[in-house]
C-alpha positions as CSV (number, residue, x, y, z in Angstrom):
1,M,87.0,135.1,176.7
2,I,87.9,131.6,175.5
3,T,90.6,129.4,177.0
4,K,92.5,127.0,174.8
5,Q,95.0,124.3,175.9
6,K,98.3,124.5,174.0
7,A,101.1,121.9,173.9
8,F,104.7,123.1,173.4
9,A,107.7,121.0,172.4
10,Y,111.3,121.9,173.3
11,I,113.1,119.6,170.9
12,T,116.8,119.2,171.6
13,Y,119.8,117.4,170.1
14,Q,122.7,117.4,172.5
15,N,122.7,121.1,173.7
16,K,120.9,122.5,170.7
17,L,117.3,123.7,170.7
18,L,115.1,123.5,167.6
19,V,113.4,126.8,166.7
20,F,111.6,128.1,163.6
21,I,110.5,131.1,161.7
22,H,107.7,131.7,159.1
23,P,109.7,132.7,156.0
24,H,106.6,134.4,154.5
25,A,105.6,136.1,157.8
26,P,108.7,137.2,159.7
27,E,106.5,139.2,162.1
28,A,105.5,135.9,163.6
29,G,108.9,135.8,165.3
30,I,111.0,132.9,166.4
31,Q,109.0,130.0,167.9
32,V,109.2,126.4,169.0
33,P,106.8,123.7,167.8
34,A,103.4,124.1,169.5
35,G,99.7,123.8,168.9
36,T,96.2,123.4,170.2
37,V,95.4,120.3,172.2
38,K,92.4,118.4,170.6
39,D,89.3,117.6,172.7
40,G,90.1,114.7,174.9
41,E,93.7,114.5,173.9
42,D,96.5,114.1,176.5
43,T,98.8,117.1,176.5
44,A,101.9,115.0,176.1
45,V,100.4,113.2,173.0
46,A,99.5,116.6,171.6
47,A,103.1,117.9,172.1
48,M,104.4,114.9,170.2
49,R,101.8,115.2,167.5
50,E,102.4,118.9,166.9
51,A,106.2,118.3,166.9
52,K,105.9,115.7,164.2
53,E,103.4,117.6,162.1
54,E,105.3,120.9,162.2
55,T,108.9,119.6,161.9
56,G,108.5,116.5,159.7
57,L,110.8,114.6,162.2
58,T,109.7,111.1,163.1
59,N,112.5,110.0,165.4
60,L,111.4,112.0,168.4
61,T,111.5,110.7,172.0
62,M,109.5,112.2,174.9
63,Q,111.8,113.0,177.8
64,S,109.9,115.0,180.4
65,F,107.1,117.4,181.3
66,L,108.6,120.8,182.2
67,G,105.6,122.7,183.5
68,E,102.6,124.7,182.6
69,A,101.7,128.4,182.4
70,T,98.9,130.7,181.4
71,F,99.4,133.3,178.6
72,H,96.9,135.9,177.4
73,D,97.1,136.1,173.5
74,H,96.0,139.7,173.0
75,T,96.0,139.3,169.2
76,K,93.1,136.7,169.4
77,D,91.7,137.7,172.8
78,E,92.3,134.2,174.1
79,I,93.8,132.7,177.2
80,H,96.2,129.9,176.5
81,H,96.8,127.2,179.1
82,R,100.2,126.0,178.0
83,F,102.0,122.7,178.7
84,F,105.7,122.5,178.0
85,Y,107.5,119.2,177.2
86,H,111.1,118.2,176.5
87,L,111.6,116.0,173.4
88,T,114.8,114.8,171.9
89,V,115.8,113.7,168.4
90,D,118.2,110.7,168.5
91,T,120.1,111.0,165.2
92,P,122.1,114.0,163.9
93,P,119.5,116.3,162.3
94,R,119.9,118.6,159.3
95,A,121.2,122.1,160.2
96,R,118.3,123.9,158.5
97,W,115.2,122.8,156.6
98,Q,111.7,123.8,155.7
99,N,108.5,121.9,156.3
100,S,104.8,122.7,155.8
101,E,102.1,122.0,158.3
102,T,99.0,120.7,156.5
103,D,96.7,120.5,159.6
104,P,96.8,124.0,161.2
105,S,95.0,124.3,164.5
106,D,93.1,127.4,163.3
107,G,91.0,125.1,161.1
108,S,92.0,126.9,157.9
109,E,92.7,125.1,154.7
110,A,96.0,127.0,154.4
111,S,99.4,125.2,154.6
112,Y,102.0,127.0,156.7
113,L,105.7,127.0,155.8
114,F,108.1,126.8,158.6
115,E,111.9,127.1,158.4
116,F,113.7,125.2,161.2
117,Y,117.2,125.6,162.6
118,W,119.1,124.9,165.8
119,V,120.4,127.3,168.4
120,D,122.9,126.5,171.1
121,I,120.8,126.6,174.2
122,H,123.6,127.6,176.5
123,N,125.4,130.2,174.4
124,E,122.7,132.0,172.5
125,D,119.7,133.9,173.4
126,S,116.9,132.4,171.3
127,N,114.7,135.5,171.3
128,L,111.5,133.4,171.3
129,I,108.2,135.3,170.8
130,A,105.2,135.4,173.1
131,D,106.6,133.6,176.1
132,H,107.7,130.5,174.1
133,D,110.8,130.7,176.3
134,A,108.8,130.3,179.6
135,F,110.5,127.0,180.5
136,L,113.9,127.4,179.0
137,P,115.5,127.8,182.4
138,Q,114.2,124.4,183.5
139,L,115.3,122.8,180.2
140,K,118.8,124.3,180.6
141,A,119.0,122.9,184.1
142,I,118.2,119.4,182.7
143,L,120.7,119.7,179.9
144,L,123.5,120.8,182.3
145,K,123.2,117.6,184.4
């Protein structure tokens, strides 16, 4: 079984968390920006790169490393060594928008359409898929300070 490193970005603005869906593939569930770490790439750099590629946002700031976890992706029979980071956006973002990723980590030529929106991290259960919520308790603790 292959192991892949994955970088995850919890992007916040005040007490809102950025999440997305795939409008053409609702079965993919609610997610946060994330992707495969390239060979030799630092995981923090990968989190920032993936966040920018997927969201189209350029005004992101790295805040902190939240932790790491292992996840067995049964759909691909892969082990994912995941690294979670907290990033912030420093200007008021749009409430909802779409963006296409043109460099998918699966190596395909396809362009994936994402639809982004914000959820209140303290008042709403985000229902993230496949353990994307693994470090939300740590993020909430930071935002409550």
